[in-house]
N, C-alpha and C positions, 0 to 999 in steps of 0.2 A: 285482400282482394281475391277471396276464394270462390265467391259465388259466381255462376256463369253470367255472362252478359246476355242481354236480350235486345231485340230490336222491335220498334213499333213505328207506325206511321202517324205523323202529326202534321196536319195541314199540308199534306202532299210532300213533306220533307222527311227523309228517313232519319230517325233518331236512335242513336246507340245509347243504351242505358246499362250501367253496372251497379249492382248493389253489393255492398261489402260491409266491412267493419263488423259490428256485432250482429248484422242482419244475416241470418242463415237461410232465409227464404223470403218471398214477397209478403208472406204473412207476418214477418217481423219477429221470427223466433230468435231467442238469444243463443249465443254460441255455447258449446259444451264447455264445462269448467277447464278442461285441459287446453282448449284453444285460447281461452282468455288468459290462462296462466302463461302460455308461451308468449303471447303478445305482450303481457305485462312484463315478462322477463326481458323481452327485446327493448321495451321502452326504458326500463331501468338501466340496461346496459348502455343504451344510447345516451342517456343523461349522464351516466357515470363517465363515459368517454368525453363528453363535452366538458365536464368539470375537470377531467384530467388534462385535456388540452389547455384549458384556461390556466391551470397551475403551471404547465410547461411554459406557456407563453409568458406567464408572470416571472418565470426564472430568467428570462432575457434581461430583466431589470438589473440583475447582478452584473452581467457583462457590460451593460451601459454604465452602470455605477462605477465599475473598475476603470473603464476608459475615461470617464469624467474625472475620477480621482486623479489619474495621471495628468490630465490636462490642467486641473486646478493646482496640483503640486508644481507642475512646470511653470504655471503663472506666478506662483509664490517665489520660485527661484528667480524668475525674470524681474519681479518687483524688487527682490533683494539686490539684484545687480543693477537696478535703476532703469531697466528696460520696460517702462510702463506700457508703451503702446503694444509691444509684443505680448506682455502679460494680458492685456485686455483682449487681444486676439485669441489667446488660449481660453480665456473665460467665455468668450462668445461661442467658440467651438463646443465647449462643454455644455453650455446652455442649450445650444441647438440640438445636440445629441439627446439630451434629457427631454427636451420638449417634443421632439419627433417620436421617440419611443413611447413617451407618455400618451400622446394622442393615439398611436396605434394600439397600445394596450387597452386603453379605455374603449376604443371602438370594437376591438376583438372580444373583450370581456363582455360588452353589452350584447354582442351578437350571440355568443355562446350561452350566456345566462343573463338576461336583461335584469339589471338591478331594480329598474323601475317596477317590474312585476312583483318583486319581493317587498319593495319599500312602499309603493303606492297602490298596487292592485292591478287587476286585469284591465279595466277600462283605460286608465292612463297609459298602461303598457301598449295596448292596441292603438291608442291615439298616437303615441310616440312612433310605433312601427309603421303605421300607415303614412304618417307625415314623412318619415325618412324614405319610405318606398316611393312616395310621390315626388320627392326631391331627386331621387336617384333615377327614376324612370319618368321623366317629364312628359313623354309622349302618351302616357297612360293616365287617364283621369280616374282618381280614386273617389268613390262615392260610398262613404260609410253610412249605415243606418243602424245605430245601436240604441235599442229602446229598453234595455234592462238596467237595473241599478247594480252597483257593485255587490251589495249584500244578497241580491237574488241569485248570484252565480255561486254554486257550492265551491268551497275552497279546493276540494280535490279535483275539480274540473278546470280550474283556471289555467294551469300550465298546459293541459291538453288543448284547450281552445286556442291559446296563444300559439302553440307549435303548429296546429293545423292551419291557422291563418298564415303563418310564416311559410309553410310548405306549399299552400295553395297559391300564394302570391308569387313565390319563386317559380312555380310552374307557369303562371301567367306571363311573367317577365321573360322566361326562357323560350316558351313554345307558342304562346297564343297569338302573337301579333295583334293583340287587342288594343283598342284606343280607350277602353273604359272597363273598369272592374268595380263591382258592388260587393261590399262586405256587410252582411246583415246578421245581427244577433238580437234575438228576441225570446220572450217566453209566451207560449200560447197553449192553453188547455193542459197545463201541468208539464209542458215540455220546454226545455231550453233548446233553441234551434239556431244553428249556425249555417249560413249559406255564403258561398263565394261564387259570383257569377261574372263572366266576362263576355264580351261581344267579339271574340277573336275567331280564328279559323276553325276551331272545333276539331273533332277527329272521330273516326269510327272505332268505338271501344272494342268491339269484337276483333277487328283486324289488328288493333294495337296489341291486345292481349295475345293474339296468335303469333305475332311477330316478336313479342317481348315476353316469353314465358317466364324468364327470370328477371323480375322487376324490383328486386330488393334494393332499398336505398333511394328509389325514385320518390318524387314528391307525393304521387298518388298512393304509393305503397306506405309511406310514412303516415299519411292521413288515415288509411285503413287500420294500421297498427295502433295508432293513438285511439281510434274509435273502439277497437277491441279492448284495449287496456282500460279505458274509462267507462265501459259499459254502454256505449252509445250505438246508434244505428246510423250507418253512413250509406250514401248513394252518390252516384256520378251520372250525369246526363250530358251527352255531347252531341251536337248537331253539326256535321261538317259544314263549314263556312258560316255558321251561325252561333258559335260560341259553346261554352262549357259551364256547367253548374255543379258545384260540389255542395252536398247538403249532409249535415250531421245533426242528430237530435238525441237528447238525453231526457229520461223521465226524472223530474226533480220534485222534491217535496217542499216543505216550508223554507222560507228564507233563512240563511245561516248568518 
Protein backbone atom coordinates (compact mmCIF):
# COMPACT_ATOMS: atom_id res chain seq x y z
CA UNK A 1 0.00 0.00 0.00
CA UNK A 2 2.73 2.39 -0.97
CA UNK A 3 0.97 4.47 -3.61
CA UNK A 4 -0.78 7.62 -2.38
CA UNK A 5 -4.53 7.69 -2.07
CA UNK A 6 -6.54 9.97 -4.30
CA UNK A 7 -10.06 11.34 -4.06
CA UNK A 8 -12.57 11.86 -6.83
CA UNK A 9 -16.18 12.97 -7.04
CA UNK A 10 -18.67 10.37 -8.25
CA UNK A 11 -22.36 11.29 -8.50
CA UNK A 12 -22.00 13.84 -5.76
CA UNK A 13 -20.41 11.37 -3.33
CA UNK A 14 -16.79 11.66 -2.34
CA UNK A 15 -14.92 8.49 -3.19
CA UNK A 16 -11.55 7.56 -1.69
CA UNK A 17 -9.36 5.43 -3.91
CA UNK A 18 -6.11 3.65 -3.18
CA UNK A 19 -3.94 1.97 -5.76
CA UNK A 20 -1.33 -0.44 -4.58
CA UNK A 21 0.04 -3.92 -5.07
CA UNK A 22 2.12 -4.01 -8.19
CA UNK A 23 0.68 -0.69 -9.36
CA UNK A 24 3.27 2.03 -8.99
CA UNK A 25 1.20 4.68 -10.73
CA UNK A 26 -2.20 5.20 -12.34
CA UNK A 27 -0.54 4.23 -15.61
CA UNK A 28 -0.11 0.72 -14.18
CA UNK A 29 3.69 0.61 -14.02
CA UNK A 30 5.18 -2.53 -12.49
CA UNK A 31 7.14 -2.28 -9.23
CA UNK A 32 10.90 -2.28 -9.13
CA UNK A 33 12.48 -5.75 -8.78
CA UNK A 34 13.59 -4.95 -5.24
CA UNK A 35 10.05 -4.12 -4.15
CA UNK A 36 8.70 -7.32 -5.61
CA UNK A 37 11.46 -9.30 -3.93
CA UNK A 38 10.67 -7.84 -0.52
CA UNK A 39 6.99 -8.59 -0.94
CA UNK A 40 7.73 -12.09 -2.15
CA UNK A 41 9.95 -12.65 0.88
CA UNK A 42 7.17 -11.48 3.18
CA UNK A 43 4.67 -13.84 1.62
CA UNK A 44 7.08 -16.77 1.87
CA UNK A 45 7.71 -15.95 5.53
CA UNK A 46 3.98 -15.68 6.16
CA UNK A 47 3.28 -19.06 4.61
CA UNK A 48 6.23 -20.59 6.47
CA UNK A 49 4.81 -19.30 9.74
CA UNK A 50 1.39 -20.73 8.92
CA UNK A 51 2.93 -24.12 8.24
CA UNK A 52 4.95 -23.94 11.47
CA UNK A 53 1.82 -23.16 13.46
CA UNK A 54 0.05 -26.07 11.82
CA UNK A 55 2.88 -28.38 12.91
CA UNK A 56 2.86 -27.01 16.47
CA UNK A 57 -0.88 -27.49 16.72
CA UNK A 58 -0.47 -30.97 15.36
CA UNK A 59 1.91 -31.66 18.26
CA UNK A 60 -1.03 -31.30 20.65
CA UNK A 61 -2.14 -34.69 19.41
CA UNK A 62 0.68 -36.25 21.45
CA UNK A 63 -0.64 -34.76 24.70
CA UNK A 64 -4.17 -35.93 23.98
CA UNK A 65 -2.91 -39.35 22.95
CA UNK A 66 -1.01 -39.65 26.25
CA UNK A 67 -4.06 -38.74 28.32
CA UNK A 68 -6.24 -41.07 26.29
CA UNK A 69 -3.74 -43.88 26.80
CA UNK A 70 -3.94 -43.42 30.57
CA UNK A 71 -7.73 -43.47 30.43
CA UNK A 72 -7.73 -46.61 28.30
CA UNK A 73 -5.22 -48.33 30.61
CA UNK A 74 -7.38 -47.36 33.56
CA UNK A 75 -10.37 -48.85 31.76
CA UNK A 76 -8.48 -52.12 31.26
CA UNK A 77 -7.63 -52.28 34.96
CA UNK A 78 -11.25 -51.70 35.85
CA UNK A 79 -12.36 -54.42 33.46
CA UNK A 80 -9.85 -56.82 35.09
CA UNK A 81 -11.37 -55.94 38.45
CA UNK A 82 -14.86 -56.52 37.13
CA UNK A 83 -15.83 -52.85 37.25
CA UNK A 84 -17.30 -52.77 33.77
CA UNK A 85 -19.41 -49.62 34.16
CA UNK A 86 -16.43 -47.64 35.49
CA UNK A 87 -14.32 -48.95 32.62
CA UNK A 88 -16.93 -47.79 30.13
CA UNK A 89 -16.85 -44.32 31.71
CA UNK A 90 -13.06 -44.12 31.22
CA UNK A 91 -13.40 -45.18 27.60
CA UNK A 92 -16.12 -42.59 26.97
CA UNK A 93 -13.84 -39.90 28.46
CA UNK A 94 -10.95 -40.98 26.23
CA UNK A 95 -13.19 -41.02 23.17
CA UNK A 96 -14.52 -37.53 23.93
CA UNK A 97 -11.01 -36.10 24.30
CA UNK A 98 -9.85 -37.63 21.05
CA UNK A 99 -12.96 -36.49 19.19
CA UNK A 100 -12.76 -32.90 20.44
CA UNK A 101 -9.10 -32.40 19.64
CA UNK A 102 -9.52 -34.07 16.25
CA UNK A 103 -12.29 -31.65 15.32
CA UNK A 104 -10.24 -28.65 16.44
CA UNK A 105 -7.12 -29.77 14.63
CA UNK A 106 -9.00 -30.41 11.40
CA UNK A 107 -10.59 -26.95 11.57
CA UNK A 108 -7.33 -25.18 12.41
CA UNK A 109 -5.35 -27.12 9.83
CA UNK A 110 -7.87 -26.17 7.15
CA UNK A 111 -7.71 -22.53 8.16
CA UNK A 112 -3.93 -22.42 8.08
CA UNK A 113 -3.52 -24.38 4.88
CA UNK A 114 -6.74 -25.55 3.22
CA UNK A 115 -6.21 -29.10 2.00
CA UNK A 116 -9.00 -28.69 -0.51
CA UNK A 117 -6.84 -26.12 -2.35
CA UNK A 118 -4.05 -28.66 -2.78
CA UNK A 119 -6.28 -31.66 -3.35
CA UNK A 120 -9.07 -30.30 -5.55
CA UNK A 121 -8.00 -26.84 -6.76
CA UNK A 122 -8.85 -23.17 -6.41
CA UNK A 123 -12.52 -23.20 -7.37
CA UNK A 124 -13.55 -25.93 -4.89
CA UNK A 125 -11.45 -24.18 -2.22
CA UNK A 126 -13.23 -20.88 -2.86
CA UNK A 127 -16.62 -22.58 -2.80
CA UNK A 128 -15.71 -24.24 0.51
CA UNK A 129 -14.48 -20.98 2.04
CA UNK A 130 -17.45 -18.92 0.86
CA UNK A 131 -19.85 -21.54 2.18
CA UNK A 132 -18.14 -21.55 5.59
CA UNK A 133 -18.06 -17.75 5.66
CA UNK A 134 -21.78 -17.60 4.93
CA UNK A 135 -22.55 -20.11 7.67
CA UNK A 136 -20.42 -18.23 10.20
CA UNK A 137 -21.73 -14.77 9.23
CA UNK A 138 -25.39 -15.39 8.46
CA UNK A 139 -26.20 -11.67 8.42
CA UNK A 140 -23.99 -11.25 5.32
CA UNK A 141 -25.30 -12.56 2.02
CA UNK A 142 -22.44 -13.98 -0.07
CA UNK A 143 -22.92 -13.62 -3.83
CA UNK A 144 -20.13 -15.36 -5.79
CA UNK A 145 -19.77 -14.96 -9.54
CA UNK A 146 -16.93 -17.13 -10.77
CA UNK A 147 -16.79 -17.45 -14.54
CA UNK A 148 -13.34 -19.00 -14.99
CA UNK A 149 -12.41 -22.64 -15.26
CA UNK A 150 -9.85 -24.26 -12.99
CA UNK A 151 -7.37 -24.67 -15.86
CA UNK A 152 -7.64 -20.98 -16.78
CA UNK A 153 -6.07 -19.89 -13.48
CA UNK A 154 -2.27 -20.24 -13.52
CA UNK A 155 -1.03 -22.62 -10.83
CA UNK A 156 1.25 -19.99 -9.30
CA UNK A 157 -1.69 -17.62 -8.76
CA UNK A 158 -4.11 -19.98 -7.04
CA UNK A 159 -2.77 -19.57 -3.51
CA UNK A 160 -2.57 -15.78 -3.94
CA UNK A 161 -6.19 -15.55 -5.10
CA UNK A 162 -7.37 -17.72 -2.21
CA UNK A 163 -5.45 -15.73 0.41
CA UNK A 164 -6.72 -12.42 -0.99
CA UNK A 165 -10.32 -13.61 -0.80
CA UNK A 166 -9.69 -14.76 2.77
CA UNK A 167 -8.21 -11.39 3.78
CA UNK A 168 -10.91 -9.36 2.04
CA UNK A 169 -13.78 -11.35 3.57
CA UNK A 170 -12.15 -11.10 6.99
CA UNK A 171 -12.15 -7.31 6.58
CA UNK A 172 -15.80 -7.39 5.53
CA UNK A 173 -16.76 -9.42 8.61
CA UNK A 174 -14.72 -7.28 11.01
CA UNK A 175 -15.30 -3.77 9.79
CA UNK A 176 -17.83 -3.29 7.00
CA UNK A 177 -21.20 -3.85 8.72
CA UNK A 178 -22.29 -5.05 5.28
CA UNK A 179 -25.37 -7.10 4.52
CA UNK A 180 -24.02 -8.28 1.18
CA UNK A 181 -20.64 -9.12 -0.34
CA UNK A 182 -19.87 -10.09 -3.94
CA UNK A 183 -16.87 -12.18 -4.93
CA UNK A 184 -16.10 -11.96 -8.64
CA UNK A 185 -13.44 -13.92 -10.52
CA UNK A 186 -13.22 -13.72 -14.30
CA UNK A 187 -10.92 -13.47 -17.30
CA UNK A 188 -11.31 -10.52 -19.65
CA UNK A 189 -9.01 -9.38 -22.44
CA UNK A 190 -6.13 -11.55 -21.24
CA UNK A 191 -6.46 -10.53 -17.59
CA UNK A 192 -7.48 -12.60 -14.61
CA UNK A 193 -9.63 -10.28 -12.50
CA UNK A 194 -10.61 -10.66 -8.86
CA UNK A 195 -13.01 -8.28 -7.12
CA UNK A 196 -14.58 -8.30 -3.66
CA UNK A 197 -17.35 -5.73 -3.20
CA UNK A 198 -19.49 -5.03 -0.16
CA UNK A 199 -22.37 -2.66 0.60
CA UNK A 200 -21.10 -1.72 4.04
CA UNK A 201 -20.16 1.53 5.72
CA UNK A 202 -17.06 2.13 3.60
CA UNK A 203 -14.38 4.54 4.78
CA UNK A 204 -12.14 7.39 3.72
CA UNK A 205 -8.94 5.77 2.49
CA UNK A 206 -6.81 8.92 2.81
CA UNK A 207 -7.89 9.46 6.41
CA UNK A 208 -7.43 5.79 7.27
CA UNK A 209 -3.88 5.78 5.91
CA UNK A 210 -3.09 8.98 7.76
CA UNK A 211 -4.33 7.57 11.07
CA UNK A 212 -2.80 4.12 10.50
CA UNK A 213 0.64 4.70 8.97
CA UNK A 214 1.80 1.30 10.23
CA UNK A 215 -0.70 -1.15 8.80
CA UNK A 216 1.41 -4.30 8.60
CA UNK A 217 -0.64 -7.43 9.10
CA UNK A 218 -3.97 -5.81 8.30
CA UNK A 219 -6.23 -7.40 5.71
CA UNK A 220 -5.64 -4.59 3.23
CA UNK A 221 -1.89 -4.79 3.75
CA UNK A 222 -1.93 -8.54 3.14
CA UNK A 223 -3.85 -8.09 -0.10
CA UNK A 224 -1.33 -5.50 -1.25
CA UNK A 225 1.60 -7.77 -0.45
CA UNK A 226 0.04 -10.76 -2.17
CA UNK A 227 -0.52 -8.59 -5.24
CA UNK A 228 3.11 -7.49 -5.23
CA UNK A 229 4.41 -11.02 -4.83
CA UNK A 230 2.24 -12.47 -7.58
CA UNK A 231 2.83 -9.70 -10.14
CA UNK A 232 -0.69 -8.31 -10.00
CA UNK A 233 -2.18 -4.83 -10.00
CA UNK A 234 -4.37 -4.00 -7.02
CA UNK A 235 -6.69 -1.15 -6.16
CA UNK A 236 -9.12 -0.23 -3.43
CA UNK A 237 -12.14 2.04 -3.72
CA UNK A 238 -14.18 3.02 -0.68
CA UNK A 239 -17.20 5.30 -0.49
CA UNK A 240 -18.20 6.31 3.06
CA UNK A 241 -21.62 4.77 3.82
CA UNK A 242 -21.68 3.10 0.39
CA UNK A 243 -19.25 0.22 0.62
CA UNK A 244 -15.80 -0.92 -0.43
CA UNK A 245 -14.39 -2.59 -3.54
CA UNK A 246 -11.07 -4.44 -3.72
CA UNK A 247 -9.84 -5.25 -7.23
CA UNK A 248 -6.77 -7.23 -8.33
CA UNK A 249 -5.79 -8.17 -11.87
CA UNK A 250 -3.05 -10.24 -13.44
CA UNK A 251 -1.95 -10.53 -17.04
CA UNK A 252 -2.26 -14.20 -17.93
CA UNK A 253 -1.33 -16.20 -20.99
CA UNK A 254 -2.68 -19.47 -22.31
CA UNK A 255 -4.48 -21.86 -20.01
CA UNK A 256 -2.20 -24.11 -17.98
